[in-house]
C-alpha positions as CSV (number, residue, x, y, z in Angstrom):
1,M,-11.9,-86.1,339.6
2,H,-9.7,-83.9,341.8
3,S,-8.1,-85.1,345.0
4,D,-6.4,-83.2,347.7
5,L,-4.2,-86.2,348.7
6,D,-0.5,-85.9,348.4
7,A,1.6,-88.9,347.4
8,D,2.3,-89.9,351.0
9,E,-1.4,-89.8,352.0
10,A,-2.3,-91.8,348.9
11,W,0.3,-94.5,349.7
12,E,-0.9,-94.5,353.4
13,R,-4.4,-95.4,352.2
14,L,-3.1,-98.0,349.8
15,R,-1.0,-99.6,352.5
16,A,-4.1,-99.7,354.8
17,S,-6.0,-101.6,352.1
18,R,-3.6,-104.5,352.5
19,S,-5.4,-105.5,355.8
20,N,-8.7,-105.5,354.1
21,P,-8.0,-105.9,350.3
22,P,-10.5,-104.7,347.8
23,A,-12.6,-106.8,345.4
24,R,-11.1,-110.2,344.6
25,A,-7.8,-109.5,346.4
26,N,-9.4,-111.1,349.5
27,T,-8.4,-114.7,348.6
28,E,-5.1,-116.0,350.0
29,S,-3.1,-116.1,346.7
30,R,-4.5,-112.8,345.5
31,R,-4.0,-111.1,348.9
32,K,-0.3,-112.1,348.9
33,A,0.2,-110.8,345.3
34,Y,-1.8,-107.6,346.1
35,S,0.2,-106.9,349.3
36,A,3.6,-107.7,347.8
37,A,2.9,-105.6,344.6
38,L,1.8,-102.6,346.7
39,E,4.9,-102.8,348.9
40,Q,7.3,-103.2,346.0
41,G,5.6,-100.6,343.9
42,Q,5.8,-98.0,346.7
43,Q,9.5,-98.8,347.2
44,L,10.3,-98.6,343.5
45,F,8.4,-95.2,343.1
46,R,10.3,-93.8,346.1
47,A,13.6,-95.0,344.8
48,A,12.8,-93.5,341.4
49,A,12.2,-90.1,343.1
50,G,15.6,-90.3,344.7
51,V,17.9,-91.0,341.8
52,G,19.0,-89.3,338.7
53,P,17.3,-89.1,335.3
54,A,19.3,-92.0,333.8
55,T,17.9,-94.5,336.4
56,S,14.6,-93.0,337.4
57,P,12.5,-94.1,334.4
58,V,13.6,-97.7,334.9
59,L,12.5,-97.7,338.5
60,A,9.2,-95.9,337.7
61,F,8.5,-98.5,335.0
62,C,9.0,-101.3,337.5
63,G,6.8,-99.5,340.0
64,L,4.1,-99.1,337.5
65,S,4.4,-102.8,336.6
66,Q,3.9,-103.6,340.3
67,A,0.8,-101.3,340.5
68,G,-0.6,-103.2,337.5
69,R,-0.1,-106.5,339.4
70,A,-2.0,-105.1,342.4
71,I,-4.8,-104.0,340.2
72,T,-5.1,-107.3,338.4
73,A,-5.0,-109.2,341.8
74,A,-8.1,-107.1,342.9
75,A,-9.9,-107.1,339.5
76,W,-13.4,-108.7,339.7
77,S,-13.4,-109.2,335.9
78,L,-10.3,-111.5,336.0
79,K,-11.2,-115.0,337.0
80,N,-9.3,-118.3,337.5
81,E,-5.6,-117.6,336.8
82,D,-6.2,-114.7,334.3
83,W,-5.2,-112.2,337.0
84,R,-1.6,-113.5,337.3
85,L,1.0,-111.5,335.4
86,D,4.0,-113.5,334.5
87,T,6.1,-111.0,332.5
88,H,7.5,-107.5,332.8
89,G,5.1,-104.7,331.8
90,I,1.4,-104.7,331.6
91,K,-0.6,-106.3,328.9
92,T,-3.5,-108.7,328.6
93,H,-4.0,-111.8,326.6
94,G,-7.4,-113.5,326.1
95,V,-9.2,-111.1,328.5
96,P,-12.7,-110.5,327.1
97,S,-13.1,-107.1,328.6
98,P,-10.9,-104.2,329.7
99,V,-9.2,-104.5,333.0
100,P,-10.7,-102.0,335.5
């Protein structure tokens, strides 16, 4: 799939989704996690773009981790507390199907 969105336009759309979160991110705890993860992810990716090559990968990794938190907060397939990520990075435990 090809998109004509640049990064700023994509982040603008993602920020707009915080007022009406997708999928399961519409409950109070998931909404808070979704919104915070999007905000932090955006800030981390922007920071990664503005620093040198020694620091940029660390910030990009943290931004990607936050993006994963937003995705899990919205994921229909993750029920109960399975959507909560409590470590750095992105991995699943005991999830019967792939995370969308």
